[in-house]
C-alpha positions as CSV (number, residue, x, y, z in Angstrom):
1,M,36.6,145.8,133.7
2,K,38.8,148.1,131.5
3,P,36.4,150.4,129.5
4,I,37.2,151.1,126.0
5,S,37.9,154.7,125.3
6,A,36.1,156.8,122.7
7,Q,39.6,157.3,121.0
8,T,39.7,153.6,120.7
9,L,36.4,153.4,118.7
10,S,37.1,156.5,116.4
11,N,40.9,155.1,115.7
12,P,40.9,151.9,113.8
13,A,44.5,151.8,114.3
14,I,43.9,151.1,117.9
15,A,40.6,149.6,117.9
16,P,40.4,146.3,120.0
17,A,41.1,143.2,117.5
18,S,38.1,141.1,116.8
19,P,37.8,138.1,119.1
20,E,39.6,135.2,118.8
21,V,38.3,131.8,118.2
22,I,39.6,128.6,119.0
23,L,38.5,125.1,118.0
24,N,39.0,121.9,119.8
25,P,39.3,119.4,117.4
26,V,38.7,116.4,120.0
27,T,35.7,117.7,121.3
28,G,34.5,119.9,119.1
29,D,34.0,122.9,121.5
30,R,34.5,126.5,120.2
31,M,35.9,129.1,122.4
32,T,35.6,132.5,121.6
33,I,37.8,135.1,123.6
34,L,35.6,138.4,124.2
35,H,37.7,139.6,126.7
36,S,41.2,138.2,127.5
37,S,42.7,138.4,131.1
38,E,45.4,140.0,129.6
39,T,43.9,143.5,129.1
40,S,42.6,143.6,132.7
41,G,45.8,142.6,134.1
42,G,44.4,139.0,135.4
43,T,41.4,140.6,137.1
44,Y,38.8,139.7,134.8
45,A,37.9,137.4,131.4
46,K,35.0,136.7,129.5
47,F,34.8,133.7,127.0
48,R,31.8,132.7,125.1
49,F,31.5,128.7,124.5
50,D,29.7,126.7,121.7
51,L,29.3,123.2,122.8
52,P,28.1,120.5,120.3
53,P,25.0,118.2,121.2
54,G,26.1,115.4,123.8
55,A,29.4,117.6,125.0
56,S,30.6,116.5,128.3
57,G,31.9,119.5,129.2
58,S,33.7,119.6,132.5
59,P,34.1,117.3,135.4
60,L,33.0,118.3,138.9
61,H,35.4,120.7,140.2
62,Y,35.8,124.0,141.9
63,H,38.2,126.8,142.1
64,T,40.1,128.0,145.5
65,R,40.4,131.6,144.2
66,M,38.2,132.2,141.2
67,S,34.6,132.8,140.8
68,E,32.7,132.2,137.5
69,T,29.3,133.6,136.2
70,F,27.6,131.5,133.3
71,T,24.9,132.8,131.3
72,V,23.4,130.9,128.8
73,L,22.9,132.7,125.3
74,A,21.4,129.9,123.2
75,G,20.1,125.9,124.0
76,C,20.4,124.4,127.3
77,L,23.3,124.1,129.6
78,E,23.3,121.0,132.4
79,M,25.0,122.0,135.5
80,E,26.1,120.2,138.4
81,V,26.0,122.7,141.3
82,G,27.1,122.7,145.0
83,R,27.2,118.8,145.4
84,K,27.1,115.6,143.3
85,G,23.9,114.6,141.8
86,N,22.2,118.3,142.4
87,Y,21.5,119.2,138.6
88,R,20.3,122.7,137.4
89,T,19.5,123.1,133.6
90,L,20.0,126.5,132.5
91,Q,18.1,127.8,129.4
92,A,18.8,131.0,127.2
93,G,18.9,134.1,129.5
94,D,19.6,132.1,132.6
95,S,22.8,133.0,134.5
96,L,24.4,131.4,137.4
97,H,27.1,132.7,139.7
98,V,29.7,130.1,141.2
99,P,31.7,131.6,144.0
100,P,35.1,130.2,145.0
101,G,35.0,126.9,146.7
102,M,31.4,126.0,145.1
103,H,31.6,122.3,143.5
104,H,30.2,122.6,139.6
105,S,30.5,121.0,136.2
106,F,28.8,121.6,133.0
107,R,27.5,119.6,130.1
108,N,25.4,119.6,126.9
109,A,22.8,117.1,127.5
110,S,20.6,117.9,124.7
111,N,20.4,117.3,121.0
112,A,21.4,120.9,119.8
113,W,24.2,123.1,120.3
114,V,24.4,125.3,123.3
115,T,26.4,128.6,123.7
116,F,27.3,130.3,126.9
117,T,29.5,132.9,128.2
118,S,31.8,132.5,131.1
119,E,32.9,135.5,133.4
120,N,35.8,134.8,135.4
121,R,37.3,137.0,138.3
122,P,40.2,136.8,139.0
123,S,41.0,135.2,135.7
124,E,45.0,135.0,136.0
125,G,45.9,131.6,134.9
126,F,42.6,130.5,133.6
127,E,42.9,131.7,130.2
128,Q,46.3,130.0,130.1
129,F,44.5,126.5,131.3
130,I,42.0,127.0,128.5
131,R,44.4,127.9,125.8
132,G,46.7,125.0,126.9
133,M,43.8,122.3,126.8
134,F,42.7,123.3,123.1
135,G,46.3,123.9,122.2
136,L,47.2,120.4,123.1
137,A,43.9,118.9,121.4
138,T,45.1,120.6,118.2
139,D,48.5,119.1,118.4
140,G,46.9,115.4,118.9
141,K,48.5,115.1,122.6
142,V,45.1,114.4,124.5
143,N,43.0,111.1,124.7
144,H,39.7,110.9,123.1
145,H,38.2,112.9,125.9
146,G,40.3,115.7,125.6
147,M,42.2,115.4,128.8
148,P,46.3,115.8,128.5
149,T,48.0,112.6,127.8
150,N,51.1,114.0,129.7
151,L,50.5,114.1,133.6
152,L,53.0,117.1,133.5
153,H,50.9,119.1,131.2
154,L,47.6,118.3,133.0
155,A,49.3,119.1,136.4
156,L,50.8,122.3,135.3
157,L,47.3,123.4,133.7
158,L,45.3,122.5,136.8
159,K,47.6,124.6,138.9
160,H,47.2,127.5,136.5
161,G,43.7,127.3,136.2
162,D,43.0,127.0,139.7
163,I,41.1,123.8,139.4
164,V,40.5,121.1,142.0
165,L,38.8,118.1,141.0
166,V,36.2,116.8,143.2
167,R,36.7,113.0,142.6
168,L,40.0,113.0,144.1
169,P,40.5,113.6,148.0
170,S,41.9,117.2,147.9
171,T,44.7,116.7,150.1
172,V,45.8,113.6,147.8
173,Q,45.4,115.8,144.8
174,R,47.4,118.5,146.2
175,L,50.4,116.5,147.1
176,V,50.0,114.8,143.4
177,V,49.7,117.8,141.7
178,G,52.1,119.7,143.6
179,T,54.7,117.0,143.3
180,L,54.0,116.9,139.1
181,V,54.2,120.6,139.0
182,R,57.5,120.7,140.7
183,L,58.9,117.8,138.5
184,A,57.7,119.7,135.3
185,R,59.4,123.0,136.3
186,L,62.5,121.1,137.1
187,L,62.4,119.2,133.6
188,K,61.2,122.7,132.1
189,T,58.1,121.1,130.5
190,E,56.2,124.6,130.8
191,R,58.3,125.6,127.8
192,S,56.3,123.4,125.5
193,L,52.8,125.1,126.5
194,L,54.2,128.6,126.2
195,K,53.3,128.6,122.3
196,Y,49.6,128.2,123.4
197,W,49.7,131.1,125.7
198,R,51.1,133.3,122.8
């Protein structure tokens, strides 16, 4: 993680901007970017998520290169880790490290908000995935579960986020996502996502 210099702290003209907060109007999730992957050259990012009661979070998935560390700040976060059906409930102060290749999902199964951080290493592309998902939701281009309705958008975002969904065989998923990504790049579909990435 890139340290903040004393000069940065003493000079408001070059002080870091206040954290950016993005709301997903479909799911009700809030994301606060605490440390953007841009500032670390894609090696590290840290986000704070606030999930409303009953939020479905993410489906069971894994990353091929990225590790994540989840730390609960308030409330309870239900996680499925390692294999389908292996649930753990993290409470305030609990952390869980998820290395590359480990299956995991999370949700808020409680009647109260849950707040947690996610630290990602390396983070290149993952921030684009999250920004894209939230941006498409803001623009009304997702279904009621918050998933993109355009399969080309979905494929591009999954590729950027280094996300492999567990419910589909990985070989089939690689073939389908790879084909859709090539088609999206041929059609220059990625251009419509650039506005979400700044």
